[in-house]
C-alpha positions in Angstrom: 0.0 0.0 0.0 1.5 3.3 -1.1 1.5 6.2 1.5 1.2 9.9 0.8 4.4 11.8 1.2 3.1 13.6 4.2 2.7 10.3 6.1 5.9 8.6 5.2 8.0 10.2 7.9 5.6 9.1 10.7 5.4 5.6 9.2 9.2 5.3 9.0 9.5 6.1 12.7 6.9 3.6 13.9 8.1 1.1 16.4 8.3 -2.5 15.0 10.3 -5.0 17.1 11.1 -8.6 16.2 12.2 -11.7 18.1 13.5 -15.1 17.0 11.3 -18.2 17.6 12.4 -21.8 17.6 10.1 -24.4 16.0 10.2 -28.2 16.4 9.1 -30.8 13.9 5.6 -32.3 13.9 6.8 -35.7 15.0 10.4 -36.9 15.4 13.3 -34.5 15.2 15.6 -37.2 13.8 15.5 -38.3 10.1 17.3 -40.7 7.8 17.7 -40.8 4.0 14.4 -40.5 2.1 12.6 -39.4 5.3 10.5 -36.3 5.8 10.3 -33.5 8.4 7.4 -31.1 8.6 7.4 -27.7 10.5 4.6 -25.2 11.1 5.5 -21.5 11.3 3.9 -19.2 13.9 0.2 -18.5 13.2 -1.5 -15.1 13.2 1.9 -13.5 13.1 4.1 -11.3 10.9 6.8 -13.8 9.9 10.0 -12.7 8.2 10.4 -15.7 5.9 13.8 -14.4 4.7 15.2 -15.1 8.2 14.3 -18.8 8.1 17.1 -21.1 9.1 17.2 -24.9 9.8 19.6 -26.4 12.4 20.6 -30.0 12.8 23.3 -32.4 13.8 24.5 -34.2 10.7 26.3 -37.6 11.0 28.0 -39.6 8.3 28.5 -43.2 9.4 29.9 -46.5 8.1 33.5 -45.2 7.7 36.4 -47.7 7.9 39.8 -46.9 9.4 42.7 -49.0 8.1 46.2 -48.2 6.9 45.5 -49.5 3.4 41.9 -50.7 3.2 39.9 -47.6 4.3 36.6 -45.9 3.4 35.9 -42.3 4.0 33.3 -39.6 3.3 32.8 -35.8 3.7 30.0 -34.0 5.6 27.8 -32.6 2.8 26.9 -28.9 2.6 23.6 -28.5 4.5 21.4 -27.9 1.5 22.3 -31.2 -0.1 20.3 -33.2 2.4 17.0 -31.9 0.9 15.5 -33.4 -2.2 12.6 -31.0 -2.0 11.5 -28.1 0.2 7.8 -27.5 -0.1 6.0 -24.5 1.4 2.2 -24.9 2.2 0.0 -21.9 2.7 -3.4 -22.7 4.1 -3.0 -26.3 3.2 -2.2 -25.6 -0.5 1.3 -26.1 -1.9 2.6 -22.7 -2.7 6.2 -23.4 -3.8 8.4 -26.5 -4.4 5.6 -28.8 -5.4 7.0 -29.3 -8.9 10.7 -29.3 -7.9 12.1 -32.7 -6.7 15.7 -31.6 -7.3 15.9 -28.8 -4.8 19.5 -29.6 -3.8 20.8 -29.7 -7.4 19.0 -26.5 -8.4 20.4 -24.7 -5.3 23.9 -26.1 -6.0 23.9 -24.9 -9.6 22.6 -21.5 -8.6 25.3 -21.3 -5.9 28.1 -22.2 -8.2 26.8 -19.6 -10.8 26.6 -16.7 -8.3 29.1 -17.3 -5.4 32.8 -17.2 -4.9 35.4 -18.8 -2.5 35.1 -15.9 0.0 31.4 -16.6 0.2 31.9 -20.3 0.8 34.5 -19.6 3.5 32.0 -17.4 5.3 29.6 -20.3 5.4 31.7 -23.0 7.1 28.8 -23.4 9.6 26.7 -24.6 6.6 29.3 -27.2 5.6 30.4 -25.2 2.5 34.0 -26.2 3.1 33.1 -29.4 1.2 32.7 -27.3 -2.0 36.2 -25.8 -1.6 38.2 -29.0 -1.7 38.4 -32.6 -0.6 38.2 -31.9 3.1 35.9 -31.0 6.0 36.4 -29.9 9.6 34.2 -32.6 11.3 37.3 -34.4 12.6 40.0 -31.9 13.5 43.4 -32.8 12.1 42.1 -35.4 9.7 40.1 -33.5 7.1 41.2 -35.2 3.9 38.7 -37.3 2.0 41.5 -39.2 0.2 42.9 -40.7 3.4 41.8 -43.1 6.2 39.4 -41.3 8.5 41.6 -42.0 11.6 42.0 -44.5 14.3 38.6 -45.4 15.9 36.7 -43.1 13.6 33.6 -45.0 12.2 31.5 -41.9 11.9 31.8 -38.1 12.1 29.3 -35.4 13.1 28.9 -31.7 12.6 26.2 -29.3 13.7 25.0 -27.5 10.6 22.9 -24.5 9.6 20.9 -24.2 6.5 19.6 -20.8 5.5 18.7 -18.9 2.3 15.9 -21.1 1.1 14.5 -21.1 -2.4 10.8 -20.7 -2.9 8.4 -18.8 -0.7 11.1 -17.1 1.5 12.2 -15.2 -1.7 9.3 -12.9 -1.9 7.7 -9.5 -2.2 10.7 -7.5 -3.2 13.1 -9.3 -0.9 11.6 -8.1 2.4 10.2 -11.6 3.1 7.5 -10.7 5.7 4.2 -12.6 5.4 1.1 -11.9 7.5 -0.2 -15.4 8.5 -3.3 -13.9 10.0 -4.1 -12.9 6.4 -2.7 -15.6 4.3 -3.3 -18.5 6.8 -0.9 -21.0 8.2 2.5 -21.7 6.6 4.1 -25.1 6.8 7.4 -26.4 5.5 8.0 -30.0 4.4 11.6 -31.1 4.0 11.9 -34.3 1.9 15.3 -35.9 2.3 17.8 -37.2 -0.2 19.4 -40.6 -0.4 23.1 -41.4 0.1 24.1 -40.5 -3.5 24.8 -36.9 -2.3 27.9 -38.1 -0.4 31.5 -37.6 -1.6 33.0 -41.0 -0.8 36.4 -42.5 -1.4 38.2 -45.7 -0.6 41.4 -47.6 -0.9 42.3 -51.3 -1.3 39.4 -53.5 -0.3 37.6 -50.7 1.7 33.9 -50.6 0.9 31.7 -47.5 0.5 28.5 -49.6 0.5 27.7 -49.1 4.2 28.4 -45.4 4.3 25.3 -43.3 4.9 24.0 -40.3 6.9 21.4 -39.2 9.5 20.1 -35.9 10.9 19.2 -35.3 14.6 17.9 -32.5 16.7 16.2 -30.9 13.7 15.0 -27.3 14.4 13.8 -24.3 12.5 14.3 -20.7 13.7 12.5 -17.7 12.2 12.0 -14.0 13.1 8.5 -12.7 13.9 7.3 -9.2 14.7 6.4 -9.0 18.4 5.4 -5.3 18.6 3.3 -3.9 15.8 2.7 -0.3 15.3 -1.0 0.8 15.5 -0.3 2.5 12.1 0.0 -1.0 10.5 -3.3 -2.1 11.9 -5.0 1.1 10.6 -3.4 0.7 7.2 -4.5 -2.9 6.9 -8.0 -2.0 8.0 -8.1 0.6 5.2 -6.7 -1.8 2.7 -9.1 -4.6 3.5 -12.0 -2.1 2.9 -11.0 -2.0 -0.7 -12.2 -4.7 -3.1 -8.9 -5.1 -5.0 -7.0 -8.3 -4.1 -3.8 -8.2 -2.0 -0.9 -9.8 -3.9 2.2 -11.4 -2.5 4.7 -12.4 -5.3 7.3 -15.1 -4.5 9.8 -17.4 -6.2 8.8 -20.8 -7.5 10.5 -23.6 -9.4 9.6 -26.4 -11.9 12.3 -29.0 -12.5 13.0 -32.2 -14.4 15.9 -34.5 -14.9 15.8 -36.6 -18.1 18.1 -38.6 -20.4 19.6 -36.5 -23.1 17.7 -36.9 -26.3 18.8 -33.7 -28.1 15.3 -32.3 -27.6 14.5 -32.3 -23.9 11.5 -30.4 -22.4 9.9 -29.2 -19.3 6.2 -28.1 -19.2 5.5 -24.9 -17.4 2.2 -23.1 -16.6 3.0 -19.6 -15.1 2.2 -16.0 -15.5 5.9 -15.1 -15.2 8.7 -17.6 -16.2 11.8 -15.5 -15.4 14.7 -17.8 -16.1 15.6 -21.3 -17.3 18.5 -23.3 -15.7 20.1 -26.1 -17.7 23.0 -28.3 -16.6 24.2 -31.7 -17.9 24.8 -34.5 -15.4 26.6 -37.8 -15.7 24.4 -40.9 -16.3 25.1 -42.3 -12.8 24.3 -39.0 -11.0 21.8 -40.7 -8.7 24.1 -43.5 -7.5 26.7 -43.4 -4.7 30.1 -43.9 -6.4 33.7 -43.5 -5.3 35.3 -40.3 -6.5 39.0 -40.0 -7.3 41.4 -37.1 -6.6 40.5 -35.7 -10.0 36.9 -35.1 -9.1 35.9 -32.4 -6.7 32.3 -33.5 -6.1 30.2 -36.6 -6.6 28.3 -37.2 -9.8 25.1 -35.8 -8.2 26.6 -32.3 -8.5 29.1 -32.7 -11.3 27.8 -30.7 -14.3 29.9 -32.4 -17.0 29.4 -31.8 -20.7 31.4 -35.0 -21.4 32.9 -33.5 -24.5 36.4 -34.2 -23.1 38.3 -37.2 -21.7 37.8 -38.0 -18.0 41.1 -39.9 -17.7 42.4 -37.5 -15.1 45.6 -36.2 -16.7 46.2 -32.6 -17.7 45.9 -33.5 -21.4 42.6 -35.3 -20.7 41.3 -32.1 -19.0 42.6 -30.0 -21.9 40.6 -32.1 -24.3 37.4 -30.3 -23.0 38.8 -27.0 -24.4 39.9 -28.7 -27.6 36.3 -29.8 -28.2 34.5 -26.7 -26.9 33.1 -25.9 -30.4 31.6 -29.4 -30.9 28.3 -28.5 -29.2 25.1 -26.8 -30.1 22.6 -25.4 -27.5 19.3 -23.4 -27.6 15.9 -23.1 -26.0 12.6 -23.1 -27.9 9.5 -21.6 -26.4 6.6 -21.6 -28.8 7.9 -19.9 -32.0 10.8 -18.1 -30.2 14.3 -19.3 -29.8 16.7 -18.3 -27.0 19.3 -17.0 -27.9 18.2 -16.0 -31.4 21.1 -17.9 -32.8 22.1 -21.3 -31.2 25.2 -21.4 -29.0 28.0 -23.1 -30.9 30.8 -22.7 -28.5 30.6 -24.2 -25.0 32.7 -21.4 -23.6 30.1 -18.8 -24.4 27.8 -20.3 -21.7 29.6 -18.8 -18.7 29.2 -15.3 -20.1 25.5 -15.8 -20.8 24.9 -17.1 -17.3 26.8 -14.2 -15.8 24.9 -11.7 -17.9 21.6 -13.3 -16.7 22.4 -13.0 -13.0 24.5 -9.8 -13.0 23.5 -7.9 -16.1 27.1 -6.8 -16.8 27.9 -5.8 -13.3 31.6 -5.7 -12.3 30.5 -7.3 -9.0 29.8 -10.6 -10.7 31.2 -13.8 -9.2 31.0 -17.5 -9.7 32.8 -20.9 -9.2 32.8 -22.0 -12.8 36.7 -22.3 -12.9 36.9 -24.1 -9.6 38.1 -27.7 -9.7 40.7 -30.4 -8.7 43.3 -32.4 -10.6 45.6 -34.9 -9.0 44.3 -33.9 -5.5 45.3 -30.2 -6.1 42.5 -27.7 -6.1 43.0 -25.0 -8.7 41.4 -22.7 -11.3 41.0 -23.5 -15.0 38.4 -22.7 -17.6 38.3 -26.4 -18.4 36.4 -26.9 -15.1 33.6 -24.8 -16.6 33.1 -27.6 -19.0 33.9 -30.7 -17.0 32.5 -29.8 -13.6 30.5 -26.6 -13.6 28.7 -26.2 -16.9 25.6 -24.2 -15.9 23.5 -22.3 -18.4 20.9 -19.8 -17.0 18.9 -18.0 -19.7 16.8 -15.0 -18.7 13.5 -14.0 -20.3 12.8 -10.7 -18.6 14.6 -7.4 -18.4 13.4 -7.1 -14.7 15.2 -10.4 -13.8 13.0 -12.2 -11.3 9.5 -10.9 -10.8 9.3 -11.6 -7.1 12.3 -9.3 -6.5 11.1 -6.4 -8.6 7.4 -7.0 -7.9 6.8 -6.6 -11.7 5.9 -9.8 -13.5 7.6 -9.4 -16.9 8.7 -12.9 -17.6 7.1 -15.2 -20.1 3.3 -15.5 -19.5 2.0 -18.9 -20.7 -1.6 -17.6 -20.5 -2.8 -20.3 -18.1 -1.6 -23.1 -20.5 1.0 -25.8 -20.2 3.8 -24.7 -22.5 6.8 -26.7 -23.5 10.2 -25.2 -22.9 12.4 -27.3 -25.2 16.2 -27.7 -24.8 17.8 -28.3 -28.2 21.3 -29.8 -27.8 23.9 -31.7 -29.6 27.4 -32.9 -28.8 26.9 -33.4 -25.1 27.9 -36.8 -23.6 29.9 -37.7 -26.7 32.9 -39.0 -24.7 33.0 -41.9 -22.3 33.5 -41.3 -18.6 36.1 -44.0 -18.6 37.9 -44.5 -15.3 35.6 -42.0 -13.6 33.2 -44.9 -12.7 31.0 -45.2 -15.8 32.2 -46.3 -19.3 29.0 -45.2 -21.0 28.7 -42.2 -23.3 25.6 -39.9 -23.1 24.3 -37.8 -20.2 21.2 -36.5 -18.6 19.9 -32.9 -18.3 18.8 -31.0 -15.3 16.3 -28.4 -16.3 14.6 -25.9 -14.0 12.2 -23.1 -14.8 12.5 -20.3 -12.2 9.3 -18.4 -12.1 7.2 -16.0 -10.0 4.0 -17.1 -8.4 1.5 -15.0 -6.4 -0.4 -15.5 -3.2 -3.6 -13.5 -3.6 -6.0 -12.5 -0.8 -9.5 -11.4 -1.8 -10.9 -9.0 0.8 -14.4 -9.5 -0.5 -14.5 -13.2 0.2 -11.6 -13.5 2.7 -10.1 -16.3 0.6 -6.6 -17.1 -0.4 -5.7 -18.4 -3.9 -2.4 -19.3 -5.5 -1.6 -18.1 -9.0 1.3 -20.0 -10.5 
């Protein structure tokens, strides 16, 4: 609600205080792979969704200590435990209902928009795992490519998970929702399996029994505990109007499918803001040993497979040699994005940076971050072998929930195919990397803006995708 200039000073000096509340699951606070945790946020409150954080004790178990026949694993980054994060408003799924690859979407967005300094500032979220083959769960014995240590069969770390995709990214970024208006908000965390783990072994050591569990699961969120009378008066005036109250927020639709050269995802939305596409190895959903030439497991390795995965410097260089062997474009109706297909794989990082940062000198990413022979380094080849992430924008305003202007592709309440046209991907065998097959699969995710709508006339809440 817009205020007259004469009232803005008084409104800006109104007293609004917040406090942080701790919420416990509806049921057990411990969960294993493929389990579910459900949390209800405070009712009849002003809840700052952007402050939402989950806390839990993560344990990786089944490790084997031996001088030569060992098996080890890393504590994953906290977001990797979640296959899906669904937000329910008034019993209806508001966001995340059509995204069962939450962790991979978040991982790809993170690598496309963060840098090492950001990861280092998030050690409490387990992001050290993304920097190299180590963690700090067992002090003094951090390396993945070594025995976990005498007597160590499991290791634990208390983790934080914040910055959630979906409903918390809302309404211009402020993130405050009135649950007395839009009804109760619940969060459902659906857990991943053990394919998210970076595991390594030596000799006859076995990775089969390595798994994970979470305990003491909690969610904290800020709520307004002292509301200015001005807010109450303003809401009373606004509710007297017949025009609906709209609350825009981020939503996602994702698929993973075997590469056919013409893969598609169906989307029905009033504002499709961006499309994320990333190739994955065939065995992305299977727990496999990784070598010291692979920084992360196949679940999060966005590999074009246009180069040789043998592990030598010349093998890695072959990705650059073959960078012009691909073709890539998106088709939506009669339109093609970009207007001319991408013919060089090394064009993709620039397109993604332009989508997320629009030419800003403040842009950052992890495209060139990788590992070879156990040594972490920087090389443009890693942008093709580990971090090939294409994000195509459809709107000058970027994401509609952030600008509160829905200018993305409007599918006019119809299911529309967003078709990924590709060639050349998966041409080279993975060889010694654990899978001798050619081919690949595609992760595709449409990032869109949905709207919660409250009708003052009927006092009803609807969700417009």
